[in-house]
C-alpha positions in Angstrom: -9.3 165.9 221.1 -7.1 162.7 220.4 -4.1 161.7 222.2 -1.7 163.1 219.7 -3.4 166.6 219.2 -3.2 166.9 222.9 0.4 166.3 223.3 1.4 168.5 220.3 -0.8 171.2 221.8 1.0 171.1 225.0 4.5 170.7 223.2 4.4 173.1 220.7 1.5 175.2 221.1 1.6 176.3 224.9 2.6 179.6 225.7 5.6 179.2 227.9 8.6 181.6 228.8 12.0 180.4 227.6 13.2 178.7 230.9 9.8 176.8 231.1 10.4 175.7 227.4 13.5 174.4 228.1 13.0 172.8 231.4 10.0 171.2 229.5 12.1 169.8 226.8 15.1 168.5 229.0 12.6 166.8 230.8 11.1 165.2 227.9 14.5 164.5 226.1 15.6 162.8 229.6 12.5 160.3 229.6 13.2 160.0 226.2 16.4 158.5 226.6 15.6 156.5 229.5 13.1 154.8 227.0 15.2 153.9 224.4 17.8 152.4 226.9 15.2 150.1 227.8 13.9 149.4 224.2 17.3 148.7 222.9 18.6 146.6 225.6 15.2 144.3 225.0 15.8 141.5 222.4 12.1 141.1 221.8 9.7 144.1 220.5 7.8 145.7 223.1 4.1 146.1 222.9 1.0 147.2 225.0 -1.8 149.6 225.4 -0.4 153.1 225.3 -1.1 153.5 229.1 0.6 149.9 230.0 3.7 151.2 228.1 3.4 154.6 230.2 3.3 152.8 233.5 6.0 150.5 232.2 8.5 153.0 231.5 7.2 155.5 234.2 6.6 158.2 231.9 3.3 159.9 232.1 0.8 159.3 229.4 1.2 162.8 227.3 5.3 162.3 227.3 4.5 158.2 226.3 2.7 160.0 223.2 5.2 162.4 222.3 7.4 159.3 222.2 5.3 157.1 220.0 4.9 160.4 217.9 8.7 160.3 217.5 9.6 156.9 216.7 6.4 156.2 214.7 8.6 156.8 211.4 10.9 153.9 212.2 8.9 151.3 213.3 8.6 148.3 210.9 4.5 148.7 211.1 3.7 152.1 212.1 1.3 152.5 214.9 -2.2 154.8 214.2 -0.9 157.7 216.2 -3.3 159.9 214.8 -6.4 158.2 216.0 -4.7 156.2 218.9 -6.4 156.1 222.6 -5.2 155.3 225.8 -6.1 151.6 225.0 -4.8 151.1 221.6 -2.4 148.5 221.2 1.3 149.7 220.1 4.3 148.0 219.1 7.8 149.5 219.0 8.8 146.8 216.8 12.0 149.1 215.4 14.2 148.7 212.3 17.5 149.3 214.1 19.1 150.9 210.9 16.1 152.9 210.0 15.9 154.1 213.9 19.7 155.3 214.1 19.6 157.1 210.8 16.5 159.0 211.8 18.1 160.3 215.3 21.2 161.2 213.3 18.8 163.3 211.1 16.8 164.7 214.2 20.4 165.6 215.4 19.7 163.6 218.8 23.3 162.9 219.7 22.2 161.7 223.2 20.1 159.0 221.7 22.5 157.6 218.8 25.5 158.1 221.1 23.8 155.2 223.6 26.2 152.4 224.4 23.0 150.1 223.5 23.8 150.7 219.7 26.7 148.7 220.6 24.8 145.3 220.2 22.5 146.2 217.9 25.0 147.7 215.1 28.5 147.4 214.5 30.6 150.8 214.7 31.2 150.6 210.7 27.5 150.3 210.2 26.7 153.3 212.6 29.6 155.3 210.5 28.0 154.6 207.4 24.5 155.5 208.2 25.6 158.7 210.0 27.4 159.9 206.7 24.8 158.6 204.4 22.1 160.7 206.9 24.4 163.9 206.6 25.0 163.2 202.9 21.7 163.3 202.2 21.2 166.8 203.2 24.1 168.0 201.2 23.6 170.3 197.9 25.9 169.7 195.1 25.8 172.4 192.6 26.8 171.3 189.1 29.9 173.2 187.7 28.9 177.1 186.2 29.2 177.5 182.5 31.3 180.6 181.7 30.3 183.0 179.0 33.1 181.7 176.5 32.6 178.0 177.2 31.0 175.7 174.5 27.5 175.7 175.0 26.0 172.8 176.8 23.3 172.0 173.9 25.9 170.5 171.8 25.9 173.1 169.2 29.4 173.6 169.1 28.5 177.2 169.8 30.1 179.3 172.8 27.3 179.3 175.1 27.2 183.4 175.2 26.2 183.0 171.4 23.7 180.2 171.8 21.5 179.3 175.1 23.3 181.9 177.3 21.4 184.5 175.3 
């Protein structure tokens, strides 16, 4: 079983009671926040083996794999997370705008609200990305055609006598 499969089984398929589940995710999100605080502070992209990064950020290997799974869509060059081993070299060279956008999409306010974002993106840009992400999920319905309105096909007939039949 690969590291990613182990993580996903532990995170999503393990039978836990509600309290244990809540504690697991609270612990994970707290560790994830700590990692983001460090990588957002760094001017150089962080890289190393999965094992080295887990040691560097002082987290369990499985938690590091979960973190890598979460950030992978926001990286300039995605890591091979499906086949990743402890000695696989990975890079955390992220695109700041894409990462912020994806954090908003995940409703991770504890991450997109970090003060470290202030040095990476202007407040205006963060607001734009926030609005852009929120608007991407909004469905806008067109105006409903009434029975006695002209038919949109352009026939000149009323809708009820044309396409509305």
